[in-house]
C-alpha positions, 0 to 999 in steps of 0.5 A: 859220653855224647860229642858236642857241637863243636865236636860233631862239627869237627868230625863232620868236617873231617868225614867231608874232607875224607869223602872228598880226598875218595872221590877224588882218588877215584876219578884219578884211579880211572883217568889213570885207566884210561891213560893206560889204554891210551899209552899216555904216560905222563898223564898217567904219572899226573894222575897216580901223583894226585892219588898219592896226594889224595892218600896223605890227605885221608891219613892226616884226616883219619889221624885228626879224627883219632886224635879227637877220639882219644880226647874223648877217653 
């Protein structure tokens, strides 16, 4: 059964949120790598905290998307 307009909108929003989080994770990982080379331990910790937060965001989006799919079954 195809998705209705509301469901497509929810799915687009979920994918957009996940893409934003993944972009942030990638950027913070690059910064952490640079900070490692410069022995910037405080900045490394901050970058890793952001990465963990964005991973939790991805997990939440994945779960909400899974719930949307499960509702369709």
